[in-house]
C-alpha positions in Angstrom: -25.4 46.6 -15.9 -29.2 45.6 -15.3 -30.3 42.3 -15.4 -33.7 40.9 -17.4 -34.6 40.4 -13.2 -34.6 43.9 -12.2 -37.9 45.1 -14.5 -37.4 48.8 -15.7 -38.7 51.7 -16.0 -41.4 51.6 -19.3 -41.0 53.9 -22.0 -43.3 56.6 -22.6 -41.9 59.2 -25.5 -40.2 56.7 -29.0 -38.9 57.7 -31.8 -39.4 55.7 -34.5 -36.2 56.0 -37.0 -35.4 53.8 -40.0 -33.4 55.4 -43.6 -35.4 57.4 -46.2 -33.9 55.4 -48.2 -35.3 52.0 -47.7 -39.0 51.9 -48.6 -39.8 49.3 -46.9 -38.2 50.3 -43.5 -40.4 53.4 -43.5 -43.1 51.6 -44.1 -42.6 48.9 -41.4 -41.0 52.5 -39.3 -44.6 53.4 -38.9 -46.7 50.4 -38.0 -43.8 49.9 -35.1 -45.1 53.3 -34.1 -48.7 52.7 -34.4 -47.6 49.2 -32.7 -46.5 51.5 -29.5 -49.0 54.5 -29.8 -52.0 51.2 -29.3 -50.1 49.3 -26.1 -50.0 53.2 -24.2 -46.7 54.7 -25.0 -46.0 57.6 -27.3 -44.0 57.2 -30.2 -43.2 58.4 -33.7 -41.3 57.3 -36.9 -39.1 59.5 -39.2 -35.9 59.5 -40.4 -32.7 60.6 -40.4 -33.4 64.0 -42.7 -35.8 65.6 -40.2 -34.8 67.7 -38.6 -37.3 69.1 -36.3 -37.1 65.3 -34.8 -33.8 65.3 -34.1 -33.7 68.6 -33.1 -36.4 67.0 -29.8 -33.8 63.5 -30.0 -31.2 65.7 -29.1 -33.6 67.9 -26.6 -34.1 64.8 -24.3 -37.8 64.9 -25.9 -37.2 61.1 -26.2 -36.2 58.3 -23.8 -35.5 55.2 -26.7 -35.2 55.5 -29.9 -35.8 52.4 -31.8 -34.1 51.9 -35.5 -35.5 49.4 -38.6 -32.3 48.7 -40.6 -29.1 47.1 -40.3 -26.1 47.9 -38.4 -25.8 51.5 -40.3 -28.4 52.6 -39.3 -27.8 51.3 -35.7 -24.0 53.1 -35.8 -26.3 57.0 -37.6 -28.8 56.3 -34.5 -26.1 55.8 -32.3 -24.2 58.5 -32.4 -27.5 60.7 -31.9 -28.3 58.7 -29.2 -25.2 58.0 -27.6 -23.8 62.1 -26.2 -27.0 62.1 -24.4 -27.4 58.8 -22.7 -30.6 57.6 -24.8 -31.1 53.8 -25.5 -31.2 52.7 -28.6 -33.2 49.0 -29.2 -32.7 48.0 -33.2 -34.8 45.9 -35.7 -33.7 43.9 -37.8 -33.7 45.2 -41.7 -30.4 44.4 -43.8 -27.9 41.8 -43.8 -25.9 41.1 -40.9 -27.2 42.6 -38.6 -24.1 42.4 -35.7 -25.7 45.1 -33.2 -29.5 43.7 -33.2 -31.0 41.7 -30.7 -34.7 42.1 -32.9 -35.7 40.1 -35.7 -38.8 41.5 -37.4 -41.0 38.8 -37.5 -40.4 39.2 -33.5 -40.9 42.5 -32.8 -44.7 42.4 -32.4 -43.9 39.8 -29.9 -41.2 41.0 -27.8 -42.1 45.3 -28.5 -45.0 44.9 -25.6 -42.4 43.8 -22.7 -41.7 47.9 -23.0 -44.4 48.0 -21.6 -44.2 45.7 -18.1 -40.4 46.3 -18.0 -39.5 43.1 -18.5 -35.7 44.0 -20.4 -32.2 45.6 -19.5 -29.8 47.5 -20.3 -26.5 46.5 -22.3 -23.6 50.0 -22.2 -20.8 49.6 -24.4 -18.2 51.6 -24.6 -17.1 54.7 -27.4 -14.2 55.8 -28.8 -13.1 59.1 -28.4 -10.9 60.7 -31.7 -9.0 63.5 -32.0 -6.7 64.7 -35.5 -3.3 66.8 -34.0 -1.5 68.7 -37.5 0.3 70.6 -35.9 0.4 70.9 -32.2 -3.9 72.0 -33.1 -6.7 69.3 -33.0 -8.7 70.0 -36.5 -11.1 67.2 -35.9 -12.9 65.2 -32.8 -15.1 62.7 -33.5 -16.8 59.6 -31.2 -16.6 56.0 -33.0 -18.6 53.2 -31.9 -17.1 51.1 -34.8 -13.7 51.6 -35.1 -10.9 54.3 -36.3 -9.0 53.1 -39.2 -6.1 55.5 -40.9 -5.3 54.1 -43.9 -4.6 54.5 -47.9 -7.4 56.7 -49.8 -7.6 55.9 -53.5 -4.1 55.1 -54.2 -3.1 51.6 -53.9 -0.5 52.6 -52.1 0.5 51.2 -48.2 0.8 53.9 -45.7 3.6 53.9 -43.0 2.3 55.0 -39.6 4.1 54.8 -35.9 2.0 53.2 -33.3 2.0 54.5 -29.6 0.7 53.3 -26.4 0.6 55.7 -23.4 2.8 57.6 -25.5 5.6 55.0 -25.9 6.7 53.9 -29.0 4.9 50.2 -29.6 5.7 49.7 -33.2 6.6 51.0 -36.7 3.5 49.1 -39.2 3.5 49.4 -42.7 -0.1 48.4 -45.0 -3.3 48.8 -46.2 -4.3 50.8 -43.0 -4.4 50.5 -39.3 -7.6 49.5 -37.5 -8.2 50.7 -33.2 -11.5 49.4 -32.7 -13.9 49.7 -29.7 -15.0 46.0 -28.9 -17.9 46.6 -30.0 -16.6 47.2 -33.6 -14.1 44.0 -32.7 -17.8 42.6 -35.5 -17.2 44.7 -37.8 -14.0 46.1 -40.1 -11.4 44.5 -37.4 -13.2 40.6 -37.6 -13.2 42.1 -41.8 -9.1 42.1 -40.8 -9.1 39.2 -39.0 -9.2 40.4 -36.1 -10.3 38.7 -32.6 -14.6 38.8 -31.6 -14.3 41.2 -27.9 -16.9 40.4 -25.4 -18.9 43.7 -26.2 -19.2 45.3 -22.5 -15.1 45.7 -22.3 -13.7 48.4 -22.2 -10.2 47.5 -23.8 -9.0 48.2 -26.9 -8.3 46.2 -29.7 -5.4 47.1 -33.0 -4.7 45.6 -36.1 -3.5 46.1 -39.1 -5.0 45.2 -42.6 -2.9 43.6 -45.0 0.6 44.3 -43.7 3.8 44.9 -45.4 6.8 42.5 -43.7 5.2 44.6 -40.3 3.5 43.2 -37.2 0.4 40.8 -38.6 -1.2 40.9 -34.9 -3.8 41.5 -33.3 -2.8 43.4 -30.3 -5.8 44.2 -27.8 -4.5 46.7 -24.9 -5.8 47.2 -21.1 -8.9 49.0 -21.0 -8.4 52.8 -20.1 -5.2 52.6 -22.7 -4.2 55.5 -25.2 -3.4 54.7 -28.5 -1.3 56.9 -30.7 -1.1 57.2 -34.7 1.8 59.7 -36.5 1.7 59.0 -40.8 4.8 59.1 -41.1 4.3 58.7 -45.3 1.4 57.5 -48.0 -0.3 58.2 -50.4 -3.9 60.8 -50.0 -4.0 58.7 -46.7 -7.5 59.7 -45.1 -9.1 59.3 -41.2 -12.0 57.6 -41.2 -14.6 56.4 -38.2 -17.5 54.9 -38.2 -16.8 54.3 -42.5 -18.0 57.6 -42.6 -16.7 60.7 -45.2 -13.2 60.1 -44.6 -11.1 62.9 -43.4 -7.5 64.1 -46.1 -4.4 63.1 -44.0 -1.0 64.8 -44.0 2.4 63.6 -43.6 3.2 64.3 -39.5 -1.0 64.2 -38.8 -1.3 62.4 -35.1 -3.8 60.5 -34.2 -5.1 60.2 -30.8 -7.8 57.4 -29.5 -9.3 56.8 -26.2 -12.2 55.3 -24.2 -14.9 58.7 -24.6 -17.3 59.6 -21.8 -19.8 58.9 -23.1 -21.2 55.1 -24.1 -24.4 53.7 -26.1 -26.6 52.0 -24.3 -28.5 49.3 -26.1 -32.2 47.7 -24.6 -31.9 43.9 -25.2 -34.6 41.8 -24.2 -32.8 38.5 -24.0 -30.3 37.7 -21.9 -26.6 38.9 -22.4 -25.9 35.2 -23.9 -27.8 36.7 -27.3 -24.6 37.8 -28.4 -23.0 34.5 -29.2 -26.0 33.6 -30.1 -26.2 35.9 -32.4 -23.4 35.8 -34.4 -22.6 32.0 -34.8 -25.9 32.4 -36.2 -25.2 35.1 -38.7 -21.8 33.5 -39.1 -23.6 30.1 -40.9 -26.0 31.4 -42.3 -23.2 33.9 -44.6 -22.8 31.9 -47.5 -18.9 32.3 -48.1 -18.6 30.5 -44.0 -21.3 27.9 -45.7 -19.1 27.8 -48.3 -15.5 27.4 -46.8 -17.6 25.0 -44.3 -18.8 22.5 -47.2 -15.1 22.3 -48.8 
């Protein structure tokens, strides 16, 4: 991991991307791109529907992507950036921003540090998720946060057998089973009652969602572990990766989850303690948390 004591090479060509569905974010993206041009960094604003810009991104024409939005926008851009090792800087315009460091009123003061090289890179592990049916791979994807195997629209628990490095671990009866990265420990896994892991770890986290008379504790696995999940019983079960369009499952399907060869690089301006500072700030400002603390 780089530190701020090591000056970095300034980015030369930046893509500022925002979801088209949020007009205010699209306008902010144009302002950020214009600001970068004024400080000598070539840039352009785009949305996820502009195929020309996305093709240029995949071709390696950009050496930094800046997102304007929330964590959902970061995840969407991260899936584009990680396979090409293009770093990502996120500016918040969402509700929570666990993945984000820069607030809306901070970017004008911080972006000039791109020119001076006063920043560092933080790497986050990704998961490789493989769906196997009758011995054949029918779906493969990467996850920044998590893979969730669980029930779909039918409100009945699924039965899944979990294994660790090809050895049976236990059988879960639950609404779902989450296999998460440390990054995902502040996402769905956190909502399911899991622990918060330091973001630079490479451990996997297993946590059941609403378990029924089965193991109800999260398990943190050693780095390098491979998790297998076999679907034993369920009505309309699905595989969901980072909250994207779910993949329908069939009984007997097996899902293998392990660390990906790719990682996602975040560009950071603050020191490594930013993670805990932002985490506590977000949770303290969450109305639900505030209510609980006031009771």
